[in-house]
C-alpha positions as CSV (number, residue, x, y, z in Angstrom):
1,X,209.6,33.6,-25.3
2,X,207.9,36.0,-22.9
3,X,210.2,38.5,-21.1
4,X,210.1,38.2,-17.3
5,X,207.9,40.9,-15.7
6,X,210.9,42.3,-13.9
7,X,212.9,42.8,-17.1
8,X,210.0,44.5,-18.8
9,X,209.5,46.9,-16.0
10,X,213.2,47.8,-16.0
11,X,213.1,48.3,-19.9
12,X,210.0,50.6,-19.4
13,X,211.8,52.5,-16.8
14,X,214.9,53.0,-19.1
15,X,212.6,54.2,-21.8
16,X,210.9,56.5,-19.6
17,X,214.1,58.1,-18.3
18,X,215.5,58.3,-21.9
19,X,212.5,60.3,-22.9
20,X,212.6,62.5,-20.0
21,X,216.3,63.2,-20.3
22,X,215.9,64.1,-23.9
23,X,213.1,66.4,-23.1
24,X,215.0,68.2,-20.2
25,X,218.2,68.6,-22.5
26,X,216.1,70.2,-25.2
27,X,214.1,72.5,-22.8
28,X,217.3,73.6,-21.2
29,X,219.0,74.4,-24.5
30,X,216.0,76.1,-26.2
31,X,213.3,76.8,-23.6
32,X,210.1,75.0,-22.9
33,X,207.6,76.6,-25.3
34,X,209.7,76.5,-28.5
35,X,210.3,72.7,-28.2
36,X,207.7,70.5,-29.9
37,X,206.7,67.1,-28.6
38,X,207.8,65.7,-32.0
39,X,211.3,67.2,-31.3
40,X,211.5,65.3,-28.2
41,X,210.2,62.0,-29.6
42,X,212.8,62.3,-32.3
43,X,215.7,63.0,-29.9
44,X,214.6,60.0,-27.8
45,X,214.1,57.8,-30.8
46,X,210.5,56.9,-30.0
47,X,207.1,57.7,-31.6
48,X,204.8,60.3,-30.3
49,X,202.2,57.8,-29.3
50,X,204.9,56.0,-27.3
51,X,206.0,59.2,-25.7
52,X,202.4,59.9,-24.5
53,X,202.1,56.4,-23.0
54,X,204.8,57.5,-20.5
55,X,204.1,61.2,-20.1
56,X,200.4,62.5,-20.4
57,X,201.4,66.0,-21.0
58,X,204.5,68.1,-22.0
59,X,204.7,69.5,-18.5
60,X,205.0,66.0,-17.1
61,X,208.2,65.6,-18.9
62,X,209.8,68.1,-16.6
63,X,207.8,67.7,-13.4
64,X,208.2,64.0,-13.1
65,X,211.5,64.9,-11.5
66,X,209.4,65.9,-8.5
67,X,207.6,62.6,-8.4
68,X,209.9,61.1,-5.7
69,X,208.8,63.9,-3.4
70,X,205.1,63.7,-4.2
71,X,203.2,63.1,-0.9
72,X,206.6,63.3,1.0
73,X,205.3,65.5,3.8
74,X,202.5,63.2,4.5
75,X,204.9,60.2,4.7
76,X,207.1,62.1,7.1
77,X,204.1,62.6,9.5
78,X,202.9,59.1,9.2
79,X,206.3,57.6,9.7
80,X,207.4,59.7,12.5
81,X,208.1,58.1,15.8
82,X,205.5,58.2,18.5
83,X,205.9,61.2,20.7
84,X,207.3,63.4,17.9
85,X,205.1,66.2,16.9
86,X,204.3,66.5,13.2
87,X,205.8,70.0,12.7
88,X,209.0,68.8,14.5
89,X,209.2,65.8,12.3
90,X,208.8,68.0,9.1
91,X,211.3,70.4,10.5
92,X,213.9,67.7,11.0
93,X,213.3,66.2,7.6
94,X,213.7,69.7,5.8
95,X,216.9,70.3,7.8
96,X,218.2,66.9,6.7
97,X,217.5,67.8,3.1
98,X,219.4,71.1,3.5
99,X,222.4,69.2,4.9
100,X,222.2,66.9,1.8
101,X,221.7,69.7,-0.6
102,X,218.8,68.1,-2.0
103,X,217.3,70.0,-5.0
104,X,213.8,70.1,-3.7
105,X,215.0,72.4,-0.8
106,X,216.6,74.8,-3.5
107,X,219.9,74.5,-1.9
108,X,221.9,72.9,-4.7
109,X,224.3,74.8,-6.9
110,X,224.9,72.2,-9.6
111,X,224.6,74.3,-12.9
112,X,222.0,71.9,-14.3
113,X,219.8,72.0,-11.1
114,X,220.0,75.7,-11.0
115,X,219.0,75.8,-14.9
116,X,216.2,73.3,-14.2
117,X,214.6,75.5,-11.5
118,X,215.0,78.5,-13.6
119,X,213.2,76.6,-16.4
120,X,210.2,75.8,-14.1
121,X,209.9,78.9,-12.2
122,X,210.1,81.0,-15.4
123,X,207.6,79.0,-17.4
124,X,204.1,79.8,-16.5
125,X,202.7,76.5,-17.5
126,X,205.2,74.5,-15.5
127,X,204.8,76.9,-12.4
128,X,201.0,76.3,-12.7
129,X,201.5,72.5,-12.9
130,X,203.9,72.6,-9.9
131,X,201.3,74.5,-8.0
132,X,198.9,71.5,-8.7
133,X,201.4,69.1,-7.3
134,X,201.7,71.2,-4.2
135,X,198.0,71.3,-3.7
136,X,198.0,67.5,-3.9
137,X,200.6,67.4,-1.3
138,X,198.8,69.7,0.8
139,X,195.7,67.5,0.7
140,X,197.7,64.4,1.5
141,X,199.4,66.2,4.4
142,X,196.0,67.4,5.7
143,X,194.8,63.9,5.8
144,X,197.9,62.8,7.7
145,X,197.3,65.5,10.2
146,X,193.8,64.3,11.0
147,X,191.7,66.1,8.5
148,X,189.2,68.8,9.3
149,X,189.7,72.4,9.0
150,X,192.6,72.4,11.5
151,X,194.5,69.8,9.6
152,X,193.8,71.6,6.3
153,X,195.1,74.9,7.7
154,X,198.3,73.5,9.2
155,X,199.0,71.6,5.9
156,X,198.6,74.7,3.9
157,X,201.0,76.5,6.3
158,X,203.6,73.7,6.0
159,X,203.5,73.4,2.2
160,X,203.8,77.2,1.9
161,X,206.6,77.3,4.3
162,X,208.5,74.7,2.4
163,X,207.8,76.5,-0.9
164,X,209.0,79.9,0.3
165,X,212.1,78.5,2.0
166,X,213.1,76.6,-1.4
167,X,212.4,79.5,-3.5
168,X,214.5,81.8,-1.3
169,X,217.4,79.4,-1.4
170,X,217.2,78.9,-5.1
171,X,217.2,82.7,-5.7
172,X,220.3,83.2,-3.7
173,X,222.1,80.5,-5.6
174,X,220.8,81.8,-9.0
175,X,222.2,85.1,-8.0
176,X,225.8,83.7,-7.9
177,X,226.3,82.3,-4.5
178,X,227.3,78.8,-3.7
179,X,225.1,76.2,-1.7
180,X,227.8,76.1,1.0
181,X,227.6,79.8,1.6
182,X,223.9,79.9,1.6
183,X,223.5,76.8,3.9
184,X,223.8,78.6,7.3
185,X,221.3,81.1,6.3
186,X,218.8,78.3,5.0
187,X,219.1,76.5,8.2
188,X,218.5,79.8,10.2
189,X,215.6,80.6,8.0
190,X,214.1,77.0,8.3
191,X,214.5,77.1,12.0
192,X,212.7,80.4,12.4
193,X,209.9,79.3,10.0
194,X,209.1,76.0,11.6
195,X,209.4,77.5,15.2
196,X,206.7,80.0,14.2
197,X,204.6,77.2,12.8
198,X,204.9,75.3,16.2
199,X,204.2,78.5,18.2
200,X,201.5,79.8,15.9
201,X,203.2,83.1,15.5
202,X,204.1,85.0,12.3
203,X,207.1,87.1,11.6
204,X,207.0,90.8,12.7
C-alpha cells in the first residue's frame, strides 16, 4: 500500500533533521574539517548517497539552520502594512528578534548556539557559504525595494547592518556576557544603525 504524501513528507523531514543533528553534534565535538561525510552518514544511520539527496554539500549540513531566515528581509518589506517605510519595517523586525533572543540576531547565550556561531564564523568554508546566502538575501531584498541601483545599494546597506549587529552581539556573548546584559546595548546599536540608514548618514 502506498504511503500518503503527507506521511512521506514528514518521514523525509525527520530523516533530514536526523542527518543534520548528527552532523552538527560531530562538528561541535570535533570541528568541521576533521569530520568526514562518511562519519556523519554512519552516525545518522544512512548511506552517503542518501545523505547527499538531502544535503548537496557538507557546508549545507550546517547552514540549513539559516534556511528559515533565507529571504526574510524581502518578506518583511513585501508584507509590511501600507504607509510603513521599508527600513522602518526592517528595524521593527530586527528589534522584535532581539526581544525574542533569536539566534540570527546574535543575541542568544544558549551554549549550543554560541558554539554553533563559533563553528560558522571560525570555519572559512562555512563563512564563505554564509556570505553567499547573504548575497542571495541582498538580491531578494533589492527586488522587494524596487530594483535598480537605488534598491541594490539600500539592500546592501541593510544586509550589512544586520550582519554587523549580529556579529557584535555574538562577540559580546562569546566573551562571557549574558544575552540579558547585552540586550540594552544591542537595542541601542540597532536603533542607531537603522536611524542612520533612514537618514542616509554614517557614524562619525
